[in-house]
C-alpha positions as CSV (number, residue, x, y, z in Angstrom):
1,M,40.6,-130.6,53.7
2,K,40.6,-130.6,49.8
3,S,43.4,-131.9,48.1
4,P,45.3,-129.5,45.8
5,A,44.1,-129.1,42.1
6,H,45.8,-131.4,39.6
7,P,48.3,-129.0,37.5
8,H,46.6,-130.1,34.6
9,S,43.3,-129.2,35.6
10,V,44.7,-125.6,36.4
11,L,46.0,-125.3,33.3
12,A,42.8,-126.2,31.6
13,T,40.9,-123.9,33.6
14,V,43.1,-121.0,32.6
15,S,43.1,-121.8,29.1
16,I,39.4,-121.7,29.1
17,A,39.0,-118.6,31.0
18,L,41.2,-116.9,28.5
19,L,39.3,-118.0,25.7
20,L,36.0,-116.9,27.1
21,T,38.0,-113.8,27.8
22,I,38.8,-113.0,24.1
23,A,35.5,-114.4,22.8
24,S,33.8,-111.9,25.0
25,G,35.9,-109.2,23.4
26,S,37.2,-108.1,26.9
27,A,41.1,-108.5,25.4
28,A,43.1,-105.0,25.2
29,P,41.9,-103.5,22.1
30,T,44.2,-103.0,19.2
31,P,45.6,-99.3,19.3
32,K,43.9,-96.9,16.9
33,T,45.2,-94.1,14.7
34,P,44.6,-90.9,16.4
35,P,41.8,-88.7,14.4
36,L,43.0,-86.1,12.1
37,R,42.9,-82.3,12.7
38,A,43.5,-79.8,9.9
39,G,43.7,-76.1,9.5
40,A,44.4,-73.6,6.5
41,A,44.9,-70.1,6.0
42,A,45.9,-67.6,3.5
43,V,47.8,-64.5,4.4
44,D,48.3,-61.5,1.8
45,I,52.0,-60.9,1.1
46,T,51.4,-58.1,-1.6
47,P,54.2,-55.5,-1.6
48,K,53.6,-52.0,0.1
49,Q,56.2,-50.4,-1.6
50,F,57.5,-49.8,-5.0
51,P,59.5,-50.2,-7.3
52,L,60.5,-53.6,-7.2
53,N,62.3,-55.8,-9.3
54,M,60.5,-59.3,-10.8
55,P,63.3,-61.4,-11.6
56,G,63.1,-64.3,-14.0
57,G,64.7,-62.7,-17.2
58,F,67.8,-61.3,-17.9
59,S,67.2,-57.7,-17.5
60,A,65.6,-55.7,-15.1
61,N,61.5,-55.8,-15.0
62,M,60.2,-53.6,-12.4
63,A,56.9,-53.5,-10.9
64,D,55.3,-49.9,-9.8
65,G,51.8,-51.7,-8.5
66,A,50.0,-54.6,-8.3
67,N,47.4,-56.0,-10.7
68,D,46.1,-59.1,-8.2
69,P,47.1,-59.9,-4.8
70,L,49.9,-62.4,-3.8
71,H,49.7,-64.6,-0.9
72,A,51.1,-67.3,1.0
73,R,48.7,-70.4,1.7
74,A,49.2,-72.9,4.2
75,L,47.7,-76.0,5.1
76,V,48.7,-77.7,8.7
77,L,47.8,-81.4,9.7
78,D,47.8,-82.9,12.9
79,D,47.5,-86.6,14.1
80,G,48.4,-86.2,17.5
81,S,52.2,-87.1,17.3
82,T,52.9,-85.8,13.8
83,T,52.2,-82.0,12.9
84,L,53.3,-80.7,9.4
85,A,52.7,-77.5,7.2
86,M,52.6,-77.3,3.7
87,V,52.9,-73.7,2.2
88,V,52.4,-72.3,-1.2
89,V,53.9,-68.9,-1.9
90,D,53.0,-66.8,-5.0
91,N,56.8,-66.0,-5.8
92,L,59.4,-67.0,-8.6
93,G,61.3,-69.0,-6.2
94,V,62.0,-68.8,-2.1
95,P,65.7,-68.8,-1.5
96,P,66.7,-71.2,1.2
97,E,67.6,-68.5,3.7
98,A,64.1,-66.7,3.2
99,A,62.4,-69.9,3.8
100,N,64.5,-71.0,6.9
101,D,63.9,-67.6,8.1
102,A,60.0,-68.2,8.2
103,R,60.3,-71.7,9.2
104,A,62.4,-70.8,12.2
105,L,59.8,-68.0,13.0
106,A,56.8,-70.1,12.5
107,S,58.3,-73.0,14.7
108,Q,59.1,-70.3,17.5
109,R,55.3,-69.0,17.5
110,C,53.4,-72.4,17.1
111,G,55.9,-75.2,18.1
112,I,55.9,-76.9,14.4
113,K,59.3,-78.4,13.9
114,P,61.2,-76.8,10.9
115,E,62.0,-79.8,9.2
116,K,58.0,-80.7,9.2
117,I,57.4,-77.4,7.3
118,L,57.5,-77.4,3.5
119,I,57.3,-74.0,1.6
120,C,57.1,-73.9,-2.1
121,A,56.7,-71.3,-4.8
122,T,54.4,-71.3,-7.7
123,H,57.0,-69.9,-9.9
124,T,55.0,-66.7,-11.0
125,H,57.4,-64.7,-13.0
126,S,55.5,-61.2,-11.9
127,A,56.5,-61.2,-8.3
128,P,59.3,-59.5,-6.5
129,Y,62.6,-60.9,-5.4
130,C,62.1,-61.8,-1.7
131,N,65.7,-62.2,-0.2
132,A,67.2,-58.7,-0.2
133,T,68.5,-57.9,3.0
134,N,70.4,-54.9,2.1
135,G,69.9,-52.2,-1.1
136,P,67.1,-50.3,-2.1
137,A,64.4,-50.0,1.0
138,P,61.3,-51.2,-1.1
139,A,63.4,-54.6,-1.4
140,V,64.3,-55.0,1.9
141,A,60.9,-54.2,3.3
142,Y,59.6,-56.8,1.1
143,R,62.0,-59.7,2.5
144,K,60.6,-58.7,6.0
145,L,56.7,-58.7,4.9
146,F,57.3,-61.8,3.1
147,V,59.2,-63.8,5.8
148,E,56.4,-62.6,8.3
149,G,53.6,-63.3,5.9
150,V,54.7,-66.9,5.4
151,A,55.2,-67.5,8.9
152,E,51.9,-66.1,10.1
153,S,50.1,-68.2,7.5
154,I,51.6,-71.4,9.1
155,V,50.5,-69.7,12.7
156,R,46.9,-69.0,11.8
157,A,46.3,-72.5,9.9
158,H,47.8,-74.0,13.1
159,A,45.3,-72.2,15.3
160,A,42.6,-73.2,13.0
161,L,43.1,-76.8,13.7
162,R,39.7,-78.8,13.8
163,P,38.6,-82.6,13.3
164,A,39.2,-83.3,9.5
165,A,39.5,-85.9,6.8
166,V,41.3,-86.3,3.6
167,G,40.9,-87.9,0.2
168,A,43.0,-87.6,-3.0
169,A,42.3,-87.7,-6.5
170,A,43.9,-86.6,-10.0
171,R,42.1,-86.1,-13.3
172,P,44.1,-84.8,-16.8
173,L,44.2,-81.3,-18.2
174,P,46.2,-82.0,-21.4
175,D,45.2,-79.1,-23.3
176,E,47.1,-76.4,-21.6
177,V,50.9,-78.3,-21.1
178,F,53.4,-78.4,-23.8
179,N,56.7,-79.3,-24.0
180,R,58.6,-76.4,-24.8
181,R,61.7,-78.1,-26.1
182,W,61.7,-79.3,-29.6
183,F,63.8,-80.8,-32.1
184,L,63.9,-78.6,-35.2
185,K,63.9,-79.4,-39.0
186,P,67.6,-79.7,-40.9
187,G,69.0,-76.4,-40.6
188,K,66.8,-74.4,-38.4
189,M,68.8,-74.7,-35.3
190,P,70.5,-71.7,-34.3
191,L,73.5,-71.2,-32.4
192,N,73.4,-71.2,-28.6
193,P,75.2,-68.5,-26.7
194,F,78.5,-70.6,-26.9
195,G,78.5,-70.7,-30.6
196,K,77.7,-74.2,-30.5
197,L,74.5,-76.2,-31.8
198,D,72.2,-77.9,-29.4
199,Q,69.8,-80.8,-30.5
200,A,66.8,-79.5,-28.9
201,K,65.6,-75.8,-28.7
202,M,63.6,-74.1,-25.9
203,N,60.6,-72.0,-27.2
204,P,61.5,-72.4,-30.8
205,D,59.8,-70.1,-33.4
206,N,56.1,-71.7,-34.0
207,S,56.4,-72.5,-37.5
208,P,55.8,-75.5,-39.4
209,D,58.8,-74.9,-41.6
210,V,61.1,-74.8,-38.3
211,L,59.5,-77.3,-36.0
212,D,60.0,-81.3,-36.1
213,H,58.8,-82.6,-32.9
214,P,58.9,-82.3,-29.1
215,A,62.1,-83.5,-27.3
216,G,60.0,-84.7,-24.2
217,P,56.5,-85.9,-22.8
218,T,54.1,-83.7,-20.5
219,D,52.4,-84.7,-17.4
220,P,48.7,-83.6,-17.7
221,D,47.4,-84.6,-14.2
222,I,45.9,-82.0,-11.8
223,T,46.5,-83.8,-8.5
224,V,44.4,-82.7,-5.5
225,L,44.2,-83.5,-1.8
226,S,41.0,-82.4,-0.5
227,V,40.5,-81.5,3.0
228,Q,37.1,-81.2,4.6
229,D,35.3,-81.3,8.4
230,P,33.1,-83.9,9.7
231,K,30.2,-81.9,8.1
232,R,31.9,-82.3,4.8
233,K,32.5,-78.6,4.5
234,Q,35.9,-77.9,2.6
235,I,38.7,-76.9,4.7
236,A,41.3,-76.9,1.8
237,L,42.0,-78.0,-1.4
238,F,45.8,-78.7,-2.2
239,A,46.5,-79.0,-5.9
240,N,49.2,-79.6,-8.4
241,Y,50.1,-79.2,-11.8
242,S,53.1,-79.8,-13.8
243,L,52.6,-76.4,-15.6
244,H,54.9,-73.3,-15.7
245,Y,53.3,-70.0,-15.3
246,V,51.3,-68.5,-18.0
247,G,52.4,-64.7,-18.4
248,G,50.5,-62.0,-20.3
249,T,50.2,-60.1,-17.3
250,P,49.8,-56.1,-17.5
251,K,53.4,-54.7,-18.1
252,G,55.0,-53.2,-14.8
253,M,52.1,-55.2,-12.4
254,V,52.8,-57.8,-9.6
255,S,50.6,-60.8,-10.2
256,A,50.1,-64.3,-8.9
257,D,49.5,-65.5,-12.4
258,Y,47.2,-68.4,-12.6
259,Y,48.0,-69.9,-9.4
260,G,46.1,-67.2,-7.9
261,E,43.1,-67.0,-10.2
262,F,42.6,-70.9,-9.4
263,A,42.6,-70.2,-5.6
264,R,40.0,-67.5,-6.0
265,L,37.8,-69.5,-8.3
266,M,37.8,-72.8,-6.2
267,P,35.8,-71.7,-3.4
268,S,32.8,-71.1,-5.3
269,R,32.9,-74.5,-6.7
270,L,33.4,-76.4,-3.5
271,P,31.1,-76.4,-0.1
272,G,32.6,-74.5,2.5
273,D,31.7,-72.4,5.6
274,G,33.8,-69.1,4.2
275,R,37.2,-70.4,5.5
276,L,38.2,-72.7,2.7
277,V,41.9,-72.0,1.2
278,A,42.6,-73.6,-2.0
279,M,46.2,-73.5,-3.3
280,M,47.8,-74.5,-6.3
281,S,51.6,-75.9,-6.2
282,N,53.8,-76.0,-9.3
283,G,54.4,-79.5,-10.4
284,T,57.5,-80.8,-12.4
285,S,57.4,-78.1,-15.1
286,G,60.8,-77.5,-15.9
287,D,60.4,-78.1,-19.6
288,I,56.5,-77.5,-19.9
289,N,54.9,-74.3,-20.8
290,N,51.2,-73.1,-21.8
291,I,52.6,-72.3,-25.5
292,P,50.6,-74.6,-28.0
293,F,53.7,-75.2,-30.5
294,G,52.1,-76.3,-34.0
295,S,49.3,-74.0,-33.7
296,S,48.2,-70.5,-32.7
297,R,45.7,-68.6,-30.5
298,P,43.8,-65.5,-31.1
299,P,45.6,-62.7,-29.5
300,R,45.0,-61.9,-25.8
301,E,44.4,-59.0,-23.8
302,P,46.7,-58.9,-20.5
303,F,45.7,-61.3,-18.1
304,E,43.0,-63.1,-20.5
305,Q,45.1,-66.4,-20.8
306,I,45.6,-66.6,-17.1
307,R,41.9,-66.4,-16.8
308,I,41.4,-69.1,-19.4
309,V,43.7,-71.5,-17.9
310,A,42.7,-70.9,-14.0
311,Q,38.9,-71.6,-15.2
312,Q,40.2,-74.9,-17.0
313,A,42.3,-75.6,-14.0
314,A,39.5,-75.1,-11.4
315,D,37.0,-77.1,-13.8
316,T,39.5,-80.0,-13.6
317,A,40.4,-79.8,-10.2
318,W,36.6,-79.8,-9.3
319,T,36.1,-83.0,-11.6
320,A,39.0,-84.7,-9.4
321,W,37.7,-83.5,-6.3
322,K,34.1,-84.9,-7.4
323,S,35.4,-88.3,-8.1
324,I,36.9,-88.9,-4.4
325,S,34.8,-91.8,-3.2
326,S,36.2,-91.9,0.4
327,Y,37.7,-89.7,3.1
328,Q,40.1,-91.0,5.7
329,S,39.5,-89.3,9.1
330,S,42.5,-91.1,11.0
331,P,45.2,-91.2,8.1
332,R,48.7,-92.1,8.9
333,L,50.9,-88.9,8.8
334,G,54.4,-88.7,8.0
335,M,57.4,-86.4,7.0
336,V,61.1,-87.2,6.2
337,Q,63.6,-84.8,5.3
338,R,66.9,-85.4,4.0
339,E,70.0,-83.1,3.1
340,V,71.9,-84.1,-0.1
341,T,75.1,-82.7,-1.3
342,L,75.7,-82.4,-5.1
343,K,78.6,-81.2,-7.1
344,Y,78.6,-77.8,-8.7
345,R,79.6,-78.0,-12.5
346,R,82.7,-76.6,-13.6
347,P,83.3,-74.9,-17.0
348,T,86.4,-76.3,-19.0
349,A,89.3,-74.4,-19.7
350,E,88.3,-73.9,-23.3
351,Q,84.8,-72.7,-22.2
352,V,86.4,-70.2,-19.9
353,A,88.8,-69.0,-22.6
354,A,85.7,-68.6,-25.1
355,A,84.0,-66.6,-22.5
356,R,86.7,-64.1,-21.8
357,A,87.1,-63.6,-25.5
358,V,83.4,-62.8,-25.8
359,L,83.4,-60.3,-23.1
360,A,86.8,-58.7,-24.1
361,I,85.0,-57.5,-27.5
362,K,84.6,-53.9,-27.3
363,D,83.5,-52.9,-31.1
364,K,79.6,-52.5,-30.8
365,A,79.3,-53.9,-34.5
366,E,81.2,-57.0,-33.7
367,R,79.2,-57.8,-30.3
368,E,75.8,-57.6,-32.3
369,K,77.1,-60.2,-34.5
370,L,77.5,-62.6,-31.1
371,P,74.7,-65.3,-30.5
372,R,71.9,-63.9,-28.7
373,L,72.5,-64.2,-25.1
374,A,76.3,-64.9,-25.4
375,E,77.6,-62.0,-23.1
376,N,75.0,-63.0,-20.4
377,Y,76.4,-66.7,-20.5
378,A,79.9,-65.8,-20.9
379,R,79.6,-63.9,-17.5
380,S,77.9,-66.9,-16.1
381,T,80.5,-69.4,-17.2
382,I,83.2,-67.3,-15.7
383,S,81.4,-67.3,-12.5
384,A,80.9,-70.9,-12.4
385,A,84.7,-71.3,-12.6
386,E,85.2,-68.8,-10.0
387,R,82.8,-70.2,-7.6
388,K,84.7,-71.0,-4.4
389,E,82.4,-74.1,-3.2
390,D,82.5,-77.3,-5.1
391,T,79.3,-78.4,-3.5
392,I,75.6,-77.3,-2.6
393,T,73.7,-79.1,-0.2
394,V,69.8,-79.2,-0.8
395,I,66.9,-80.3,0.9
396,L,64.4,-83.0,0.1
397,Q,61.3,-83.8,1.5
398,T,58.3,-86.4,1.5
399,I,55.3,-86.5,3.0
400,R,52.6,-89.0,3.6
401,V,49.0,-88.2,4.0
402,G,47.0,-91.5,4.1
403,D,47.3,-93.1,0.9
404,L,49.0,-90.0,-0.6
405,A,52.5,-89.2,-0.9
406,V,54.0,-85.9,-1.7
407,C,57.7,-85.3,-2.8
408,G,59.4,-81.6,-2.6
409,I,62.6,-80.9,-4.9
410,P,64.1,-77.3,-4.6
411,F,64.5,-77.2,-8.7
412,E,62.6,-76.5,-12.1
413,A,62.5,-80.3,-12.6
414,F,61.8,-81.8,-15.9
415,C,58.5,-83.5,-15.7
416,E,60.0,-86.9,-16.8
417,I,61.4,-86.5,-13.0
418,G,57.9,-86.1,-11.6
419,L,56.5,-89.2,-14.0
420,D,59.2,-91.4,-13.0
421,L,58.6,-90.8,-9.4
422,K,54.7,-91.1,-9.4
423,K,55.4,-94.6,-11.4
424,R,58.1,-96.1,-9.0
425,S,56.6,-94.5,-5.8
426,P,55.2,-97.0,-3.1
427,F,52.1,-95.2,-2.8
428,P,48.6,-95.6,-4.8
429,R,49.2,-91.6,-5.7
430,T,52.2,-89.1,-5.7
431,M,52.2,-85.6,-6.1
432,V,55.7,-83.9,-6.9
433,I,56.2,-80.5,-6.1
434,G,58.9,-78.5,-7.8
435,L,60.7,-75.5,-6.4
436,A,60.2,-76.8,-2.9
437,N,62.4,-75.3,-0.1
438,G,64.7,-73.4,-2.2
439,R,65.4,-72.7,-6.2
440,H,68.7,-73.8,-7.2
441,G,68.1,-73.5,-11.3
442,Y,67.0,-76.2,-13.8
443,L,66.9,-80.1,-13.2
444,P,67.2,-81.8,-16.9
445,T,67.8,-85.6,-16.9
446,P,71.1,-87.1,-18.0
447,E,69.1,-87.9,-21.4
448,Q,68.1,-84.3,-21.8
449,H,71.7,-83.0,-20.8
450,K,72.9,-84.9,-24.1
451,L,70.1,-82.7,-26.1
452,G,71.7,-79.4,-24.7
453,G,69.3,-76.3,-24.7
454,Y,68.8,-73.5,-22.4
455,E,68.0,-75.7,-19.4
456,T,70.9,-77.5,-19.6
457,W,73.7,-74.6,-20.2
458,I,75.8,-73.8,-17.5
459,G,74.5,-70.8,-16.0
460,T,70.9,-72.0,-16.2
461,C,71.7,-75.5,-14.6
462,S,74.6,-75.4,-12.0
463,V,74.7,-79.0,-10.8
464,Q,76.3,-82.3,-11.8
465,E,74.5,-83.9,-15.2
466,D,73.2,-86.9,-13.1
467,A,71.9,-84.9,-10.4
468,S,68.2,-86.0,-11.1
469,V,69.2,-89.4,-10.7
470,I,70.8,-89.1,-7.4
471,L,67.6,-86.8,-6.0
472,T,65.0,-89.5,-7.7
473,N,67.0,-92.3,-5.7
474,N,67.0,-90.5,-2.5
475,L,63.3,-89.5,-2.9
476,L,62.5,-93.3,-3.6
477,E,64.4,-94.1,-0.3
478,M,62.4,-91.6,1.7
479,L,59.0,-92.8,0.5
480,A,59.9,-96.3,1.3
481,E,60.6,-95.1,4.7
482,L,57.3,-93.5,4.8
483,A,55.7,-96.8,3.4
484,K,57.2,-99.0,6.1
485,A,54.6,-97.1,8.7
486,D,52.0,-100.0,7.6
């Protein structure tokens, strides 16, 4: 009969066996990030019934037809545990009500959670209002077409999911972005609608006798997210540029502006299989436009400048795409949504009294002496004073696609805000999208509020003056949460 093994001998045997097991590679493998699948789709949302008002100014701007089509363009990404959608819509701004209806409809049809869907507007000024639930039949019909089209773009993109890899890059296009807020030379600042003097003027007279220097910077980068299949065929290109609409469209005609032309051009520049969907989202362009202050351009025919900007943007996006050195086939996906409550601004009693005095003027000659837009902003002042709600709750979103982060802000945010987020983000590259999940007016920084000007007036900017700080801090917290996944 054998003696029982000494405990130390048993332990040594087990230890050796364990070492041999590890050395032979038979230990349990480290879980891998699931492979990515992606799909993209574009759905035509051009109105079928006219006339329709195209908002964006202080008077009616009626459209009687379409110069070029409007689209909802969707990109869906899925890593097996997270499915998310990013949608770019050719519209001035998608109201939360219409966006929520589209999200709910898409979720019902393909299962993506509503809070995992980002819907952003390009901010073309030549597209109809999309949230009419009553009134003229063409407007009501367009809301239904709009909601159905946005939802359908998501559903089709989800149905087209296939193996994919992603890469991101950025390249500058400084020649087409200009800060539109200027300090003027002494004595050249006109009275604002409230009869006061601002320190900065939006879109001043383009004259060396008037202009002093810009009141803020620009963000020149075009950032691209490239999505391709295993055969290196392009599935989608999601781009972002901090440039307002270009304009100069044919009068009375619906148009997608340079965003639509960019989407039309890009498939000819990239390898694809006929299903490539390119899209251009609006960045933080609240104080940026395409007017070269301090110089002049030759006259342009309708739509010509749009084509020029789209061509330049497409060339720059191609250069950025070409520079992508590696693609991730198993990137980490994540999406965080947060609701943030902001205070509405309230006019002072003095401001309300001045507004009522303006509206009380009946004599035509006296009204003509008022500063430009005085009556418009008098009505806005009174509306702000009579608003029943004290606060508004807005939606912020952050998305992670591998090493790229995306921030969604539901305002026309100043470019300083985007530059700040890019600088302070924990990710190597960050894209900041404006007019995402709502359109709640302009979002200047506190420093720009001190300068005054169109974007800071009550009626144009409705939320508290430190709103940009509050939203930036929330977005940085949300980005940090996504970064913790590492």
